[in-house]
N, C-alpha and C positions, 0 to 999 in steps of 0.2 A: 477491499472495495475501491474501485476507481472513482474519482471525482475530478471535475475540472472546475476551476473557479479561482477566487482570490481571497485570501485571508487578509485581515486588517494588517497583520505584520508584514505580509508581502506587499500590500498596497503602499505602505510606508517605505519599504525598501525600494520599490520602483521609483517613487518620488526622489529618493536619495540618489539613486543611480542616474536618473535623468538630469539631475542638477549638479552632479559632482564630477569633476574632471578626472578623478582617480577611481573610476567605476570598478575596475578589476580589483584594486586594493580593497575597496569597500565591500565588494561581493565576497572576497576571500575572508575578510574579517567577520562578515555576517555568518558565513558557513561555519567558521571556527566556533562562533558563539552558540551555534545551534547544531552541533555535531553529535555523534553517538555518545561522546563523553557527557554532553548536556543531558541526554536521556538518562544515563547512569546516575547523574547528580539529582535529576528531578524524581527519579523512581528508585530510591535507595534499596528497597527490598529486592526488586528485580536486578539492580546492579550488583548487590551482594551475591545473589544467586549466580549471576553471570560470571563472576570472579571464581566461582567454585568449578566452572567448566571452561577452562582456558581455550579448549579447542573450539567451542562455540563462540567465545569472545573474539578469538582471532578470525574466525570465519565471518562474523558480523562486521568487524572492522574492515576486512578485505572487500566484502560485498557492498558495504555502505559507501566506500570510497572508490568503487569501480566506476569509471566514466560511463555515462549514458548519453552518448552523443555530446550535445552541448549542455545537457541538463546535469544538475547536481541535486542530491538529496539534502534536505534539512529537517530537523526535528522541531516539533511544536508540542508543548505540554497542554495545549488547548484540548477540550473535549471534541471527539469526532463529530462532525456536523451532520453526516448522513448515515451513520452506522452506530450500532450500540457497542461495537467492539473495537474496530480500527478502520483506518482508511488512508489512502494517499491521494493527494490532489495535485494536479499539474497546473503550473502557472507559466504558460508558454512564452509570455512577453519577457519574463525574467529568466526563462530557461531553468526553473526551479521545480522541485517536487517536494511537497511537505508531507510528512508522515505524522499521524496522530493515533494514539492508542489510549483506550479508556482506562482510567484509574481504577475502575471497579473490578477489573480482571485480576485474577490471582497472578502472582509474580511469574510463574511458569508460563501462563497464557499470555502475559504481557510480552515475554521474550519471544514466544511463538508468533504473536500478532506482528511484532516488529520485524521479525525475520520474513514473515510472509509478505508484508507490504514492501519490504526491501526488494524481494524477488519480483514482486508485481511491478514495482517502479522501474525495474531494469528492462521491462518490455515496452517502455515509453514509445519507442519509434513505431511499434506495431499498433499501439493504441492510437497514436497520432494519425497513422495511415488510414485506419478504419474510420476515424472521426472525419478526416478530410473527404473520404469517399461518401460518407453519409451526407455531408454538407452540400454536395453537388448531386445528390440523388443516385449514386452508383451502387448503393446497397439498400435493401429493404429494411424496414424497422425491425422485423423479427430476425433477419440475418445479422443486423447490427448488435442486437441483444445477445444472440448466440455467439457472435464473434468475441464480444467483450467477456462473456461467460467462459468461453473456451480458453482465452488467454489467462484469466484468473485461475482456472482449473489447472493449467500447465504449471503455474507457480505453486499450487498446492501439491501437485505430484512431485515436483522437484524437492519440496520440503519433506514430503513423506519418505523419500529415499535417504535424506541426510539428517534431518532434525533429531530423530530418535537416537542416532549414533552420537550426535553432538551433545545432546542432553538426555542421557539414559535415565529412565525412572523405573522404579519397581511397580508391580501391578497395583499395589495399594496407593502409591503416589499418583499414578495415572488416573485412578478412580476419583481422585480429588480435584481433577482438572476438568475444564469444559472444552476448550479448543484443542488442546493436545489430545485428549481422548478421542475427539471426533476425527482428528487427522488420521489416526491409525485405522479408522473404519472407511476412509474414502475409497470408493471403487476405482479400479484401474482403467476404466473405459468411460468416455465422456457422457454418453447417453445414460449409462447406469448411474453416473454421478449426478446428473440432473434429476433423475427419478428419486434417487436416494436423498438428495437435498430437500425435495418437496416432502418426502416422507418424514424425515428426521427433524427438520427445522423449517417447515414450509413458510411460516410467517416472515422470517428474516430473508429467506431466499427469494420469495415472491416480491418482497419489498425492494430488494436489490434489482430485480427484473424490471419493476415499475420505474425505478430511478433511471435505469439505462434507457428505457423507452422514452422517458421525458427528456433525457439528454439528447436522444435522436431528434425528437421534435424541435428542440431548441437549435440544434445544428442546421436542420432543414430550414427553419425559419430565418436563421441568420444568413445561410447560403455560403458561408466560408468558415474556414478553420485555420488558425485560431482567430 
């Protein structure tokens, strides 16, 4: 799930960067302290599972550190603010993207959620573009919601192709998961995916749609992005 906003941690970071002459050094130090390795330390069960699948671990490290324009990803052990599972939130002023994953998820699903939000975060330029269009009235509310939804769907399709190969599970193991299990059922066409989402987990899906609509309203009210 996409969010825009500012966490307390990033608010503090912005103050530090604004007052410190060695901004690049401080930024690099911050990112090192909140890297993928920090996730592994914060979530030892998921971290232990990740070590059992070195191909997935290598893939995650590569994708996590892949440049996203001027943005960089950082990990937060905080509870997701707008989702029951996971989210990424952009902080345009600091060119940072925070990823949060619920501790209540099973380790397999934590790894899936982390992988999904990492793929999602890599589409930051696309999200920024549609947000900028919304702010100046160049896209309708429904088109904005659909565009965000489509970009998140693209990240799901990307994972559907590679994640089961990176973390192969038996049928019994899959049955004990929530997100991983749903991933295998995702339709290969966007409109079918929207209908399937409403059928299978309508409350969560519709809640996300409402959040995107409210995000649109805020952008229009502000009249600019970021």
